[in-house]
C-alpha positions as CSV (number, residue, x, y, z in Angstrom):
1,M,-17.2,-11.8,-4.5
2,S,-16.9,-13.9,-7.5
3,Q,-14.0,-15.8,-6.8
4,K,-12.1,-17.2,-3.4
5,L,-8.9,-15.3,-2.3
6,T,-6.3,-18.4,-2.6
7,R,-3.1,-18.4,-0.4
8,G,-1.0,-17.8,-3.6
9,D,-3.0,-14.5,-4.1
10,V,-1.9,-13.2,-0.9
11,T,1.9,-15.1,-1.6
12,K,1.7,-12.8,-4.8
13,V,0.8,-9.8,-3.2
14,A,3.4,-10.1,-0.6
15,L,6.0,-10.5,-3.2
16,L,4.9,-7.3,-5.0
17,A,5.1,-5.4,-1.5
18,R,8.5,-7.1,-0.7
19,L,7.2,-8.7,2.6
20,K,8.8,-12.2,3.3
21,L,5.8,-13.6,4.9
22,S,5.8,-17.5,7.0
23,D,3.5,-20.4,5.9
24,E,1.5,-19.3,9.1
25,E,1.7,-15.8,8.4
26,L,0.4,-16.7,4.8
27,D,-2.7,-18.6,5.9
28,T,-3.4,-15.7,8.7
29,F,-3.7,-13.3,6.2
30,T,-5.2,-15.3,3.7
31,S,-8.2,-16.1,6.1
32,Q,-8.6,-12.7,7.5
33,L,-8.3,-10.5,3.8
34,S,-10.9,-13.6,2.9
35,Q,-13.1,-12.4,6.0
36,V,-12.4,-8.9,4.6
37,L,-13.8,-9.2,0.9
38,Q,-16.7,-11.1,2.4
39,Y,-17.7,-7.8,4.5
40,V,-17.3,-5.9,0.8
41,D,-19.5,-8.0,-1.1
42,V,-22.0,-7.7,2.0
43,L,-21.4,-3.9,1.4
44,N,-21.7,-4.1,-2.3
45,E,-25.3,-5.3,-2.0
46,V,-26.7,-2.1,-0.2
47,D,-29.0,-0.3,-2.5
48,T,-27.1,3.3,-3.1
49,E,-28.9,4.5,-6.2
50,N,-30.4,7.7,-4.6
51,I,-27.3,8.4,-2.4
52,E,-25.2,11.5,-3.2
53,P,-21.7,10.7,-3.1
54,M,-19.8,12.5,-0.5
55,A,-15.9,13.0,0.8
56,H,-16.7,12.6,4.0
57,A,-19.5,11.2,6.8
58,I,-20.1,14.4,8.2
59,E,-19.5,17.8,7.3
60,V,-16.4,19.0,7.5
61,S,-14.4,22.3,6.6
62,N,-10.6,23.7,7.1
63,V,-9.5,20.4,8.6
64,F,-5.6,21.6,7.4
65,R,-2.9,21.7,10.3
66,E,-0.9,24.7,11.0
67,D,2.1,24.5,8.7
68,E,5.0,23.9,11.2
69,V,8.8,23.1,10.5
70,Q,9.6,19.3,12.0
71,P,12.3,16.7,12.0
72,S,12.5,14.9,8.8
73,L,13.9,11.4,8.5
74,S,17.3,10.6,8.7
75,R,19.2,9.5,5.5
76,E,19.7,6.3,7.2
77,A,16.0,5.8,7.9
78,A,14.5,7.0,4.2
79,L,17.4,4.6,2.6
80,Q,16.7,1.3,5.0
81,N,14.0,-0.1,3.0
82,A,15.3,0.2,-0.3
83,P,16.5,-2.8,-2.3
84,L,19.4,-0.9,-3.4
85,T,21.7,2.1,-2.5
86,D,25.1,3.2,-2.3
87,G,24.6,4.6,0.9
88,S,23.5,8.3,0.1
89,H,21.0,7.5,-3.0
90,Y,18.5,5.1,-4.2
91,L,19.8,2.9,-7.0
92,V,17.6,1.9,-9.7
93,P,18.2,0.1,-12.7
94,Q,18.6,2.2,-15.9
95,I,15.8,2.3,-18.2
96,L,16.9,4.4,-20.9
97,E,19.5,3.5,-23.5
98,N,22.7,5.9,-23.9
99,A,21.9,7.4,-20.6
100,T,24.7,7.8,-18.4
101,P,24.3,9.3,-14.5
102,E,24.8,12.5,-13.6
103,S,27.3,13.5,-11.1
């Protein structure tokens, strides 16, 4: 890794992901994510020049499950983590000029 992961980097990612992290969690995640990136650096050193790209490590076929009806999320559960709702729908900022909401 050419650059060290900083606490500020983790803070920015947490903000983008809308995660509220304590100081202790920021320190923990900074350390853990740094270790992951260090391991990726080790993997990047492996010579893969003559290795054919593959989607799976082992041969697989027809890995799809049967299409079965299952209960879906309730409206409340689906809207639970939305930043803004009216209780029934997601509310988002208007981005088009002169646009009117449909009823």
